[in-house]
C-alpha positions as CSV (number, residue, x, y, z in Angstrom):
1,M,89.5,64.0,-16.6
2,N,91.6,62.3,-19.2
3,K,90.1,60.7,-22.3
4,A,90.4,57.1,-21.1
5,A,88.6,58.0,-17.8
6,A,85.8,59.8,-19.7
7,S,85.4,56.8,-22.0
8,L,85.2,54.5,-19.0
9,V,82.6,56.6,-17.3
10,S,80.5,56.8,-20.5
11,T,80.7,53.0,-21.0
12,A,79.7,52.4,-17.4
13,A,76.7,54.7,-17.7
14,L,75.6,52.9,-20.9
15,L,75.8,49.6,-19.1
16,L,73.8,50.8,-16.2
17,V,71.1,52.2,-18.4
18,A,71.0,48.9,-20.3
19,C,70.4,47.0,-17.0
20,V,67.3,49.1,-16.0
21,S,64.2,47.0,-16.1
22,Q,61.2,48.2,-18.1
23,V,58.0,47.8,-16.2
24,T,55.0,47.1,-18.4
25,V,51.7,48.7,-17.3
26,D,49.6,47.3,-20.2
27,V,46.6,45.2,-18.9
28,N,46.8,43.3,-22.2
29,S,50.4,42.2,-21.6
30,Q,51.5,39.0,-19.9
31,F,54.3,41.0,-18.3
32,Y,52.0,43.2,-16.2
33,S,51.1,41.3,-13.0
34,V,48.3,42.0,-10.7
35,P,49.8,44.3,-7.9
36,L,49.6,43.3,-4.3
37,G,46.8,45.1,-2.5
38,S,44.5,44.8,-5.6
39,E,40.9,43.8,-4.9
40,F,38.7,41.1,-6.4
41,V,35.1,42.1,-5.8
42,L,32.7,39.2,-5.9
43,N,29.5,40.6,-7.5
44,R,27.3,37.6,-6.9
45,E,27.1,34.4,-4.9
46,I,29.2,31.4,-5.9
47,S,28.1,28.0,-4.7
48,I,31.0,25.6,-3.9
49,P,29.6,22.0,-4.4
50,A,29.7,19.4,-1.6
51,D,33.0,17.5,-1.2
52,N,34.8,20.3,-3.2
53,T,37.0,23.2,-2.3
54,S,36.8,25.0,-5.7
55,V,35.0,26.0,-8.8
56,Y,36.3,27.0,-12.3
57,L,35.4,30.1,-14.2
58,Q,35.9,30.4,-18.0
59,Y,34.4,32.8,-20.5
60,G,32.6,34.5,-17.7
61,K,30.7,31.4,-16.6
62,L,31.0,28.7,-13.9
63,V,32.3,25.5,-15.6
64,A,32.4,22.0,-14.3
65,S,36.0,20.8,-13.9
66,G,35.5,18.1,-16.6
67,N,34.3,20.8,-19.1
68,V,37.2,23.3,-18.7
69,D,39.3,23.9,-21.9
70,F,42.6,24.0,-20.1
71,Y,44.3,25.5,-23.2
72,K,42.2,28.6,-22.9
73,P,42.3,31.2,-20.0
74,H,40.4,30.0,-16.9
75,C,40.5,30.7,-13.2
76,K,40.0,28.4,-10.2
77,F,38.4,30.0,-7.2
78,E,39.4,28.1,-4.0
79,L,38.4,27.7,-0.4
80,Y,40.8,26.5,2.4
81,T,38.5,23.7,3.7
82,I,36.4,20.9,2.3
83,S,32.8,20.2,3.5
84,T,30.3,17.4,2.9
85,K,27.7,20.2,2.3
86,A,27.6,22.8,-0.5
87,R,28.6,26.3,0.6
88,L,27.8,29.8,-0.6
89,V,30.5,32.5,-1.0
90,K,28.6,35.7,-0.7
91,P,29.4,39.0,-2.5
92,D,32.5,40.5,-0.8
93,T,35.8,42.2,-1.5
94,F,38.9,40.0,-1.4
95,V,42.4,41.7,-1.1
96,V,45.3,40.1,-2.9
97,I,48.0,39.5,-0.2
98,K,50.4,37.2,-2.2
99,I,51.0,36.4,-5.8
100,V,52.9,33.4,-7.2
101,D,53.6,33.0,-10.9
102,Q,54.7,29.6,-11.9
103,R,55.1,27.1,-14.7
104,E,54.4,23.5,-14.1
105,D,54.7,20.4,-16.2
106,V,51.4,19.0,-17.5
107,S,51.1,15.3,-17.5
108,V,48.7,14.4,-20.4
109,G,49.2,10.7,-20.6
110,V,51.0,10.7,-24.0
111,P,54.1,8.6,-23.7
112,R,57.4,10.3,-24.2
113,H,60.3,8.3,-25.6
114,A,63.9,9.5,-26.2
115,G,64.5,10.8,-29.6
116,L,60.9,10.5,-31.0
117,G,60.4,14.3,-31.1
118,F,57.2,14.4,-29.0
119,S,58.4,17.6,-27.4
120,Y,61.2,20.1,-27.2
121,G,64.3,18.3,-26.1
122,D,62.2,15.5,-24.7
123,G,60.8,17.9,-22.1
124,P,57.1,18.4,-21.2
125,L,54.6,18.6,-24.0
126,H,52.8,21.4,-22.2
127,L,53.3,23.7,-19.2
128,T,50.6,25.3,-17.0
129,Y,51.3,29.1,-16.9
130,S,49.7,30.0,-13.6
131,T,49.2,33.1,-11.5
132,A,48.0,32.2,-8.0
133,M,46.6,35.2,-6.1
134,Y,46.1,34.5,-2.4
135,L,43.1,36.4,-1.1
136,E,42.0,37.7,2.3
137,S,38.6,38.7,3.6
138,N,37.6,39.6,7.2
139,I,34.1,38.5,6.5
140,Q,34.8,35.1,4.8
141,P,38.1,33.8,6.0
142,D,37.7,30.4,4.3
143,V,38.3,32.0,0.9
144,F,41.9,30.9,-0.1
145,R,42.9,32.0,-3.6
146,L,42.1,32.6,-7.2
147,D,44.4,30.8,-9.6
148,C,44.3,32.0,-13.2
149,K,46.1,29.9,-15.8
150,R,46.2,28.0,-19.1
151,W,48.2,25.2,-20.7
152,D,50.6,26.3,-23.3
153,D,53.7,25.4,-25.3
154,P,56.9,25.3,-23.3
155,A,58.8,27.3,-25.9
156,I,56.4,30.1,-26.5
157,G,53.8,29.9,-23.7
158,E,52.5,33.0,-21.9
159,Y,51.0,33.9,-18.6
160,L,47.5,35.4,-18.7
161,S,47.2,39.1,-19.1
162,I,45.0,41.0,-16.6
163,N,42.3,41.4,-19.4
164,E,42.4,37.7,-20.1
165,M,41.8,37.1,-16.4
166,R,38.9,39.5,-16.5
167,D,37.4,37.8,-19.5
168,A,37.6,34.4,-17.7
169,L,35.9,35.8,-14.6
170,G,33.2,37.7,-16.4
171,D,30.8,39.6,-14.2
172,Y,31.3,37.3,-11.3
173,F,34.4,39.3,-10.2
174,T,35.5,42.9,-10.7
175,L,39.3,43.4,-10.5
176,K,40.3,46.7,-9.0
177,L,44.0,47.3,-9.4
178,A,45.8,48.7,-6.4
179,D,46.7,52.4,-6.3
180,G,50.2,52.8,-7.6
181,S,49.9,49.8,-9.9
182,Y,52.3,51.6,-12.3
183,N,55.0,50.5,-9.8
184,A,54.1,46.8,-10.3
185,Q,56.9,44.4,-10.6
186,P,57.5,42.8,-14.0
187,R,57.0,39.1,-14.2
188,P,60.1,36.9,-14.1
189,S,61.7,36.4,-17.5
190,R,61.5,33.0,-19.1
């Protein structure tokens, strides 16, 4: 092989190595997502109030929707259907069958005017950094999903880490990561 061909092969190899994605397996990192097949074990009953489909958990406690600090990690536990009666979700194991990471604009009622510098480039003041984990149970099929999130700055905001999710859920839920979680996909880059 001549010198030019060897140089070309070396350069191509370096470019390929540079393209390899680094998968993070740190439960304190926003880049390590809950793997499909993981389990959320509900350790005690949760009451869903009448005319509601969900409850919020923050700092390990059930919190009324009006008392959630949306800037801090919190999770919304949801059912598919609404009822005029309160319902109990009994201790069970829920398997994660789908995960959606998303960022959404937060409308906070502060007027935005061109050029007044209320936000970055007159974009949103805050984004919701959300990880929605769709759940499945053979025993309680009305359980829908667990959506863990926070409001954050559009320029530097972060998704919740697994440990932040665990802190929000407290002893209501135990998260058991799926076997082979070291193969988890990295979150999409910002």
